[in-house]
N, C-alpha and C positions, 0 to 999 in steps of 0.2 A: 724576538721575532718568531712567529709560529712556523714550525716545520713538521712535515709529515713524511713518513717512510713506509711505503706499502711493501708487503712481502707475502709469501705463501702461494703465489701463482705457480703454474706448471702445466704439464700435459696430462690430461685425463681422458678416459674413454667415455662415450655417451652413457649416461646413467650413473656416473661416478660423482664423487664429492670432493670439494676443496674447502679449506678454511683460510680466508685471507685475514691478515693482521695489519693494522695501521698504528705505528708507534708515533705518538704525538709529543711535541715539545713546545714550550712557550705558552701553553694554554691548557686549562683543565678540561678534559673531555666530559666531565660530569656537569659542567656549567655552561656548555655551549652546544648549539646545534651541530651535529656531525652527519655526514652523508657519504654514501658510496655512489660513484658514477662509473660508467664504462664507455669506451669509445673504440669503434672499428676505424682503421685508417681511411681517411677520406669521408667519414661519416660524422654526423652530429653527435656530440657527447650526450649520453643518455643518463638521466638520473635513475638510480636503482633502488636505494633504500635510505631512510633517514632515521635518526634518533634525536630526541630533544628532551631537555629536563622537564619532568623528573624521571624520564625513562620511556616516554611514549615513542613507539615505532610506527613507521609507515613504509609502504612498499609500492613499487610499480606493479602494474598488472602482470608483467612477465616474471617478476620475482616472487610475488605473493604465493605462499604455500610451499615454496621451494627454498627460499633464502631466509636467513635470520640475521639481523644486525644486533649487535650487543656492544657493551662497553665495560671496561674494567677500570674503575677509578684508581685502584691501588697501583696498577701498572701504567695507567694513563694511555690505554690502547682502545681501539675500536676494531671489532671483528666483523667479518661477514662469512657466515657458514652457508655454503652453497651445496645443495643436494640435487640429485636427479638432473645433472647437467646435460645439456644438449648442444649440438654444434653452434646454434644461434647465440649461445652464451660466450662464444669466443670473442675476446676483446682485451684491451688494456683496462684494468680496473684502477680507479683512483679514489682515495678518500680525501675529504676536505672539511675543514671547519668553516662555518658561515663567514664570508667576508675575507677569507685568506686566499693565498696563492695555491696553485696546483703543485703536487709533487711529481715524481717520475712515473708512478704507477707500477703495476705488476701484471705481467702477461698471463692470461688464462687461455689455454687452447684445449678445445674439446673435439677430439677426433679419434676414430678407430684405426 
């Protein structure tokens, strides 16, 4: 069964950076569509970035130019490098393989 474990979240000041990691088991990240989402409590879950074989990446308008999604086939992980963070980026971030269930997510808080 496919499982994902997100990590790397935390508290950062506006303008700061975080690198989120998603450890994946049960499926190869190199052979499936992977994506990052985020959700504010009470709000709709928002798609942030995606990566699909052979390595094509796509981003939401809010993420473009600031975030970078990548994968490491050897470690079977997917990362999201987030730069120039602002308070609107505060949310729980989730990674997900297409067609699988959600994990627990990792909290990102951007505040001074």
